[in-house]
TIVO-2410 file (N, C-alpha, C; in nm, 3 decimals):
# residues 90
REC num residu      c1      c2      c3 atome chaine
REC   1      X  -1.355  -1.864   1.100     N      A
REC   1      X  -1.359  -1.788   0.975    CA      A
REC   1      X  -1.275  -1.863   0.871     C      A
REC   2      X  -1.331  -1.880   0.751     N      A
REC   2      X  -1.257  -1.952   0.647    CA      A
REC   2      X  -1.151  -1.862   0.584     C      A
REC   3      X  -1.064  -1.922   0.502     N      A
REC   3      X  -0.951  -1.848   0.444    CA      A
REC   3      X  -0.996  -1.731   0.357     C      A
REC   4      X  -1.102  -1.750   0.279     N      A
REC   4      X  -1.150  -1.642   0.192    CA      A
REC   4      X  -1.203  -1.525   0.275     C      A
REC   5      X  -1.275  -1.556   0.382     N      A
REC   5      X  -1.329  -1.451   0.468    CA      A
REC   5      X  -1.216  -1.379   0.541     C      A
REC   6      X  -1.115  -1.454   0.586     N      A
REC   6      X  -0.999  -1.393   0.653    CA      A
REC   6      X  -0.925  -1.300   0.558     C      A
REC   7      X  -0.909  -1.344   0.433     N      A
REC   7      X  -0.841  -1.263   0.333    CA      A
REC   7      X  -0.919  -1.135   0.304     C      A
REC   8      X  -1.050  -1.147   0.292     N      A
REC   8      X  -1.135  -1.029   0.266    CA      A
REC   8      X  -1.128  -0.933   0.384     C      A
REC   9      X  -1.128  -0.986   0.507     N      A
REC   9      X  -1.119  -0.901   0.626    CA      A
REC   9      X  -0.984  -0.830   0.631     C      A
REC  10      X  -0.878  -0.902   0.601     N      A
REC  10      X  -0.744  -0.844   0.601    CA      A
REC  10      X  -0.735  -0.732   0.497     C      A
REC  11      X  -0.787  -0.756   0.377     N      A
REC  11      X  -0.783  -0.655   0.271    CA      A
REC  11      X  -0.866  -0.531   0.312     C      A
REC  12      X  -0.980  -0.553   0.375     N      A
REC  12      X  -1.063  -0.441   0.420    CA      A
REC  12      X  -0.990  -0.358   0.525     C      A
REC  13      X  -0.919  -0.423   0.617     N      A
REC  13      X  -0.843  -0.350   0.719    CA      A
REC  13      X  -0.729  -0.272   0.655     C      A
REC  14      X  -0.664  -0.330   0.555     N      A
REC  14      X  -0.556  -0.261   0.484    CA      A
REC  14      X  -0.612  -0.140   0.411     C      A
REC  15      X  -0.725  -0.157   0.345     N      A
REC  15      X  -0.788  -0.044   0.275    CA      A
REC  15      X  -0.824   0.069   0.371     C      A
REC  16      X  -0.871   0.035   0.491     N      A
REC  16      X  -0.902   0.138   0.590    CA      A
REC  16      X  -0.776   0.214   0.630     C      A
REC  17      X  -0.665   0.143   0.644     N      A
REC  17      X  -0.538   0.210   0.677    CA      A
REC  17      X  -0.497   0.303   0.565     C      A
REC  18      X  -0.514   0.260   0.441     N      A
REC  18      X  -0.477   0.342   0.326    CA      A
REC  18      X  -0.570   0.462   0.310     C      A
REC  19      X  -0.694   0.448   0.357     N      A
REC  19      X  -0.788   0.560   0.349    CA      A
REC  19      X  -0.736   0.682   0.424     C      A
REC  20      X  -0.654   0.660   0.528     N      A
REC  20      X  -0.594   0.772   0.601    CA      A
REC  20      X  -0.495   0.849   0.514     C      A
REC  21      X  -0.431   0.780   0.421     N      A
REC  21      X  -0.328   0.840   0.336    CA      A
REC  21      X  -0.383   0.896   0.206     C      A
REC  22      X  -0.494   0.842   0.161     N      A
REC  22      X  -0.545   0.880   0.029    CA      A
REC  22      X  -0.565   1.029   0.009     C      A
REC  23      X  -0.616   1.105   0.107     N      A
REC  23      X  -0.631   1.250   0.083    CA      A
REC  23      X  -0.498   1.317   0.049     C      A
REC  24      X  -0.390   1.275   0.113     N      A
REC  24      X  -0.259   1.333   0.085    CA      A
REC  24      X  -0.209   1.293  -0.053     C      A
REC  25      X  -0.227   1.165  -0.087     N      A
REC  25      X  -0.185   1.118  -0.219    CA      A
REC  25      X  -0.266   1.187  -0.328     C      A
REC  26      X  -0.395   1.198  -0.307     N      A
REC  26      X  -0.482   1.261  -0.408    CA      A
REC  26      X  -0.454   1.409  -0.423     C      A
REC  27      X  -0.412   1.476  -0.315     N      A
REC  27      X  -0.381   1.618  -0.326    CA      A
REC  27      X  -0.259   1.642  -0.415     C      A
REC  28      X  -0.178   1.539  -0.433     N      A
REC  28      X  -0.062   1.547  -0.522    CA      A
REC  28      X  -0.091   1.482  -0.658     C      A
REC  29      X  -0.217   1.446  -0.682     N      A
REC  29      X  -0.254   1.388  -0.811    CA      A
REC  29      X  -0.233   1.238  -0.821     C      A
REC  30      X  -0.223   1.171  -0.708     N      A
REC  30      X  -0.199   1.026  -0.709    CA      A
REC  30      X  -0.302   0.950  -0.630     C      A
REC  31      X  -0.278   0.821  -0.617     N      A
REC  31      X  -0.363   0.733  -0.537    CA      A
REC  31      X  -0.289   0.601  -0.522     C      A
REC  32      X  -0.351   0.508  -0.451     N      A
REC  32      X  -0.292   0.376  -0.429    CA      A
REC  32      X  -0.404   0.273  -0.428     C      A
REC  33      X  -0.375   0.156  -0.481     N      A
REC  33      X  -0.475   0.049  -0.490    CA      A
REC  33      X  -0.412  -0.081  -0.442     C      A
REC  34      X  -0.483  -0.155  -0.355     N      A
REC  34      X  -0.437  -0.286  -0.311    CA      A
REC  34      X  -0.468  -0.386  -0.422     C      A
REC  35      X  -0.363  -0.454  -0.469     N      A
REC  35      X  -0.381  -0.555  -0.573    CA      A
REC  35      X  -0.396  -0.694  -0.514     C      A
REC  36      X  -0.316  -0.723  -0.412     N      A
REC  36      X  -0.318  -0.859  -0.356    CA      A
REC  36      X  -0.259  -0.859  -0.216     C      A
REC  37      X  -0.305  -0.955  -0.137     N      A
REC  37      X  -0.241  -0.986  -0.010    CA      A
REC  37      X  -0.196  -1.130  -0.023     C      A
REC  38      X  -0.065  -1.147  -0.032     N      A
REC  38      X  -0.010  -1.281  -0.054    CA      A
REC  38      X  -0.016  -1.365   0.074     C      A
REC  39      X  -0.003  -1.496   0.058     N      A
REC  39      X  -0.008  -1.586   0.173    CA      A
REC  39      X   0.101  -1.556   0.274     C      A
REC  40      X   0.215  -1.500   0.227     N      A
REC  40      X   0.325  -1.466   0.319    CA      A
REC  40      X   0.304  -1.330   0.385     C      A
REC  41      X   0.182  -1.275   0.372     N      A
REC  41      X   0.140  -1.148   0.431    CA      A
REC  41      X   0.218  -1.028   0.378     C      A
REC  42      X   0.258  -1.038   0.252     N      A
REC  42      X   0.314  -0.925   0.180    CA      A
REC  42      X   0.199  -0.865   0.099     C      A
REC  43      X   0.181  -0.734   0.114     N      A
REC  43      X   0.073  -0.665   0.045    CA      A
REC  43      X   0.130  -0.603  -0.083     C      A
REC  44      X   0.069  -0.633  -0.196     N      A
REC  44      X   0.108  -0.575  -0.324    CA      A
REC  44      X   0.012  -0.461  -0.356     C      A
REC  45      X   0.070  -0.344  -0.380     N      A
REC  45      X  -0.011  -0.228  -0.414    CA      A
REC  45      X   0.035  -0.172  -0.547     C      A
REC  46      X  -0.052  -0.092  -0.607     N      A
REC  46      X  -0.020  -0.022  -0.731    CA      A
REC  46      X  -0.028   0.128  -0.702     C      A
REC  47      X   0.081   0.198  -0.729     N      A
REC  47      X   0.078   0.343  -0.720    CA      A
REC  47      X   0.010   0.395  -0.845     C      A
REC  48      X  -0.079   0.493  -0.828     N      A
REC  48      X  -0.157   0.542  -0.941    CA      A
REC  48      X  -0.137   0.691  -0.961     C      A
REC  49      X  -0.167   0.738  -1.080     N      A
REC  49      X  -0.158   0.880  -1.112    CA      A
REC  49      X  -0.016   0.931  -1.096     C      A
REC  50      X  -0.002   1.047  -1.037     N      A
REC  50      X   0.130   1.109  -1.019    CA      A
REC  50      X   0.222   1.023  -0.933     C      A
REC  51      X   0.166   0.946  -0.843     N      A
REC  51      X   0.248   0.861  -0.756    CA      A
REC  51      X   0.324   0.755  -0.835     C      A
REC  52      X   0.269   0.714  -0.947     N      A
REC  52      X   0.333   0.610  -1.028    CA      A
REC  52      X   0.461   0.658  -1.093     C      A
REC  53      X   0.483   0.789  -1.099     N      A
REC  53      X   0.600   0.844  -1.167    CA      A
REC  53      X   0.685   0.930  -1.076     C      A
REC  54      X   0.653   0.933  -0.949     N      A
REC  54      X   0.719   1.025  -0.855    CA      A
REC  54      X   0.853   0.971  -0.806     C      A
REC  55      X   0.953   1.056  -0.807     N      A
REC  55      X   1.085   1.018  -0.758    CA      A
REC  55      X   1.085   0.994  -0.607     C      A
REC  56      X   0.985   1.044  -0.537     N      A
REC  56      X   0.976   1.026  -0.392    CA      A
REC  56      X   0.892   0.903  -0.354     C      A
REC  57      X   0.859   0.820  -0.450     N      A
REC  57      X   0.771   0.705  -0.423    CA      A
REC  57      X   0.829   0.611  -0.319     C      A
REC  58      X   0.960   0.588  -0.321     N      A
REC  58      X   1.021   0.496  -0.224    CA      A
REC  58      X   1.002   0.548  -0.081     C      A
REC  59      X   1.020   0.678  -0.062     N      A
REC  59      X   1.001   0.736   0.071    CA      A
REC  59      X   0.854   0.728   0.111     C      A
REC  60      X   0.765   0.756   0.018     N      A
REC  60      X   0.622   0.747   0.046    CA      A
REC  60      X   0.586   0.604   0.088     C      A
REC  61      X   0.641   0.506   0.018     N      A
REC  61      X   0.613   0.366   0.051    CA      A
REC  61      X   0.664   0.331   0.190     C      A
REC  62      X   0.787   0.367   0.221     N      A
REC  62      X   0.849   0.331   0.348    CA      A
REC  62      X   0.788   0.409   0.466     C      A
REC  63      X   0.790   0.540   0.456     N      A
REC  63      X   0.752   0.624   0.570    CA      A
REC  63      X   0.603   0.648   0.580     C      A
REC  64      X   0.531   0.628   0.471     N      A
REC  64      X   0.387   0.653   0.473    CA      A
REC  64      X   0.305   0.527   0.466     C      A
REC  65      X   0.311   0.463   0.352     N      A
REC  65      X   0.221   0.350   0.324    CA      A
REC  65      X   0.250   0.232   0.417     C      A
REC  66      X   0.373   0.184   0.417     N      A
REC  66      X   0.402   0.064   0.497    CA      A
REC  66      X   0.381   0.090   0.646     C      A
REC  67      X   0.422   0.206   0.693     N      A
REC  67      X   0.404   0.239   0.835    CA      A
REC  67      X   0.256   0.244   0.872     C      A
REC  68      X   0.174   0.307   0.788     N      A
REC  68      X   0.030   0.317   0.817    CA      A
REC  68      X  -0.036   0.180   0.817     C      A
REC  69      X  -0.001   0.098   0.719     N      A
REC  69      X  -0.062  -0.036   0.710    CA      A
REC  69      X  -0.021  -0.121   0.829     C      A
REC  70      X   0.108  -0.121   0.863     N      A
REC  70      X   0.155  -0.206   0.973    CA      A
REC  70      X   0.104  -0.158   1.109     C      A
REC  71      X   0.074  -0.030   1.121     N      A
REC  71      X   0.017   0.022   1.246    CA      A
REC  71      X  -0.124  -0.034   1.266     C      A
REC  72      X  -0.202  -0.042   1.159     N      A
REC  72      X  -0.340  -0.090   1.168    CA      A
REC  72      X  -0.348  -0.243   1.156     C      A
REC  73      X  -0.258  -0.300   1.075     N      A
REC  73      X  -0.260  -0.444   1.049    CA      A
REC  73      X  -0.119  -0.498   1.078     C      A
REC  74      X  -0.084  -0.516   1.206     N      A
REC  74      X   0.054  -0.551   1.243    CA      A
REC  74      X   0.104  -0.684   1.188     C      A
REC  75      X   0.013  -0.772   1.150     N      A
REC  75      X   0.056  -0.901   1.097    CA      A
REC  75      X   0.115  -0.892   0.956     C      A
REC  76      X   0.096  -0.780   0.888     N      A
REC  76      X   0.153  -0.762   0.755    CA      A
REC  76      X   0.305  -0.758   0.765     C      A
REC  77      X   0.371  -0.834   0.678     N      A
REC  77      X   0.517  -0.840   0.678    CA      A
REC  77      X   0.579  -0.721   0.603     C      A
REC  78      X   0.525  -0.692   0.485     N      A
REC  78      X   0.578  -0.584   0.401    CA      A
REC  78      X   0.470  -0.534   0.309     C      A
REC  79      X   0.491  -0.413   0.257     N      A
REC  79      X   0.404  -0.357   0.154    CA      A
REC  79      X   0.495  -0.323   0.038     C      A
REC  80      X   0.464  -0.375  -0.080     N      A
REC  80      X   0.547  -0.349  -0.197    CA      A
REC  80      X   0.463  -0.291  -0.310     C      A
REC  81      X   0.521  -0.193  -0.378     N      A
REC  81      X   0.455  -0.136  -0.495    CA      A
REC  81      X   0.504  -0.213  -0.617     C      A
REC  82      X   0.412  -0.275  -0.689     N      A
REC  82      X   0.450  -0.356  -0.803    CA      A
REC  82      X   0.498  -0.270  -0.921     C      A
REC  83      X   0.463  -0.142  -0.917     N      A
REC  83      X   0.502  -0.052  -1.026    CA      A
REC  83      X   0.590   0.061  -0.976     C      A
REC  84      X   0.675   0.032  -0.878     N      A
REC  84      X   0.765   0.134  -0.824    CA      A
REC  84      X   0.852   0.190  -0.937     C      A
REC  85      X   0.854   0.322  -0.953     N      A
REC  85      X   0.937   0.380  -1.060    CA      A
REC  85      X   1.085   0.351  -1.035     C      A
REC  86      X   1.157   0.321  -1.140     N      A
REC  86      X   1.299   0.289  -1.126    CA      A
REC  86      X   1.376   0.408  -1.068     C      A
REC  87      X   1.331   0.530  -1.094     N      A
REC  87      X   1.399   0.647  -1.039    CA      A
REC  87      X   1.387   0.654  -0.887     C      A
REC  88      X   1.292   0.581  -0.829     N      A
REC  88      X   1.273   0.584  -0.685    CA      A
REC  88      X   1.359   0.481  -0.613     C      A
REC  89      X   1.418   0.391  -0.688     N      A
REC  89      X   1.490   0.282  -0.625    CA      A
REC  89      X   1.633   0.317  -0.590     C      A
REC  90      X   1.685   0.419  -0.641     N      A
REC  90      X   1.823   0.443  -0.604    CA      A
REC  90      X   1.868   0.573  -0.649     C      A
***
């Protein structure tokens, strides 16, 4: 499998993992979108809707998103939200 096909497969597997979480995120008025899978296997996501402004975003990322992705795609090193609200960081 070439690098582009491997990347597409990895992104599809990540999206399937996130599909498990989307109903919960959407019930709170939010969503999540995969923006990129970097060569170092860090997944960049964008929190959308209410999730983009939620003070609980850091917990959602750690206990929900990253855990779900790494369970399905164990080779992923980290999942980071590129638009994490500053109120969620500390």
